[in-house]
N, C-alpha and C positions, 0 to 999 in steps of 0.2 A: 386889843383888837385894832387892827389898822382901819384907816378911813375907808378904804376900798371895801373891806368886809362889812363895815357898818352901813355903807351906802347900798351894798348888795342886799343885806337883810331889810333895810327900810324900803327898797324898791319892791321886794316881794309883797309887802303889805301896803304899797301905794303911799308911802310917807316920804317927806323931804326933811332931813334933820339939819337945821342951821348949824353952822360951825360953833357958835356960842354954846350949844347944847350938847355937843358930842361927848364931852367928858362926863356930863351928867348921865347921859344915856349908857355909856360904857359902865359907869358905876352901878346903875340900876340893873343892867343885865348880869353883872358879875354878882350882885347881891341876890338876885333872883335865883342864879344857878346854885349859890351856896345854900339857899333856903330849901330848894327842891331836892338837892342831892340826897339828904337823908330819907326822903320819902320814896325814892325810887325802889328801895328794897321791898316796898309793899305793892309794887306794880306786878300784876300776875304775868307769868311767863306765857308768851303767846303759843309756844310749842307744847306746854304742859297740858295734860288732860284736865277737863273741868273737875272741880271738887264735887264729890258725891253730895247729894241733897239728902238731908235727914228727914225722914218721914216717921212720925210717932205711930 
């Protein structure tokens, strides 16, 4: 991730990332992406019909 991309993301949430911490932030973002990727298959499809509710 380039510095400009990191600055743009930080600006969206009102943060200023000092140069000394940029590599650590990039590492954390990459780690988070790897941890969340396997869970995305459990995210419901927005276009799919809702699952039927079982009523005994």
